[in-house]
matplotlib code that plots the C-alpha trace (Angstrom):
import matplotlib.pyplot as plt

x = [138.2, 141.5, 140.0, 137.5, 139.6, 141.7, 138.7, 137.6, 142.0, 142.8, 139.1, 139.7, 143.8, 142.5, 139.7, 141.9, 144.9, 142.6, 141.9, 138.1, 136.5, 137.9, 137.3, 134.9, 137.0, 140.6, 138.7, 137.2, 141.2, 142.6, 140.5, 140.9, 144.5, 145.3, 142.8, 143.5, 147.2, 146.1, 143.7, 146.3, 148.5, 146.2, 145.5, 149.0, 149.2, 146.4, 148.0, 151.3, 148.9, 147.5, 150.4, 152.7, 149.6, 149.5, 153.2, 153.8, 150.8, 152.4, 155.4, 154.8, 151.8, 149.9, 147.0, 147.2, 147.4, 151.1, 150.9, 148.3, 149.7, 153.2, 154.8, 153.3, 153.2, 157.2, 157.6, 155.3, 157.8, 160.4, 159.6, 158.3, 161.2, 163.6, 164.3, 166.2, 168.8, 169.3, 168.7, 165.4, 164.2, 164.6, 163.1, 160.1, 160.1, 160.2, 157.5, 155.5, 154.8, 154.2, 151.6, 148.8, 149.0, 150.0, 152.8, 155.2]
y = [77.7, 79.1, 83.1, 81.4, 79.4, 81.8, 84.4, 81.9, 81.3, 85.3, 85.7, 83.3, 84.6, 88.3, 88.0, 86.1, 88.6, 91.7, 93.5, 92.4, 95.6, 95.2, 91.6, 92.0, 95.1, 93.1, 89.9, 92.1, 93.7, 90.1, 89.3, 92.3, 92.1, 88.6, 86.8, 87.5, 86.1, 82.7, 82.6, 83.6, 81.1, 78.3, 79.8, 79.2, 75.9, 74.7, 76.0, 74.0, 71.1, 71.4, 72.3, 69.8, 66.9, 67.5, 67.5, 63.8, 62.3, 64.3, 62.6, 59.2, 59.0, 57.2, 58.0, 56.4, 57.3, 57.6, 60.7, 62.8, 61.3, 60.6, 62.2, 65.5, 65.8, 65.3, 67.9, 70.0, 69.7, 70.7, 74.0, 75.0, 73.8, 76.7, 78.4, 75.0, 74.7, 71.9, 68.9, 71.4, 70.9, 67.0, 66.9, 68.6, 66.8, 63.1, 64.4, 65.9, 62.6, 60.9, 63.3, 62.1, 58.7, 58.6, 56.8, 58.0]
z = [127.8, 128.5, 129.1, 131.5, 133.1, 133.7, 134.7, 137.8, 138.8, 138.8, 140.2, 143.5, 143.9, 143.6, 145.8, 148.4, 147.9, 148.6, 151.8, 153.6, 152.2, 148.5, 148.1, 145.0, 143.5, 144.0, 141.9, 139.2, 139.1, 138.9, 136.3, 134.2, 134.4, 133.9, 132.4, 129.2, 129.5, 130.1, 127.8, 125.1, 126.0, 126.3, 122.4, 121.6, 123.1, 121.4, 117.8, 118.5, 119.0, 116.3, 113.9, 115.5, 115.2, 111.4, 110.8, 113.0, 110.4, 107.4, 108.6, 109.8, 107.3, 109.4, 111.7, 115.3, 118.7, 119.4, 116.7, 119.7, 122.6, 122.5, 119.4, 119.7, 123.5, 122.7, 120.6, 122.3, 125.3, 123.5, 121.9, 125.6, 127.8, 126.1, 129.7, 130.8, 127.7, 125.9, 129.2, 130.0, 126.3, 126.3, 130.1, 129.1, 125.6, 127.6, 130.6, 128.0, 125.7, 129.1, 130.5, 128.2, 128.1, 132.1, 132.5, 135.0]

ax = plt.figure().add_subplot(projection="3d")
ax.plot(x, y, z, "-o")
ax.set_aspect("equal")
plt.show()
């Protein structure tokens, strides 16, 4: 799924940023260069989501919607918010926990 979405995204981007006569070649070159990276990032996100989901289920010892929606995405937001320091991690955690359930 990540590789296919990456191919579409980077193909359109390469098509638009290429000169008029080389648009197809530019799209193909962009797909070859960047789509595997995006697919790999999607795989890392999926693996961490599964790991945190199992960890939260193990700690709470129950199966309910809070595991997948709020707590797991809170842990993912903290994990991926590392570039902003402690404040960025907490902000990423809170926004990640709200993202799936639709609250803003």
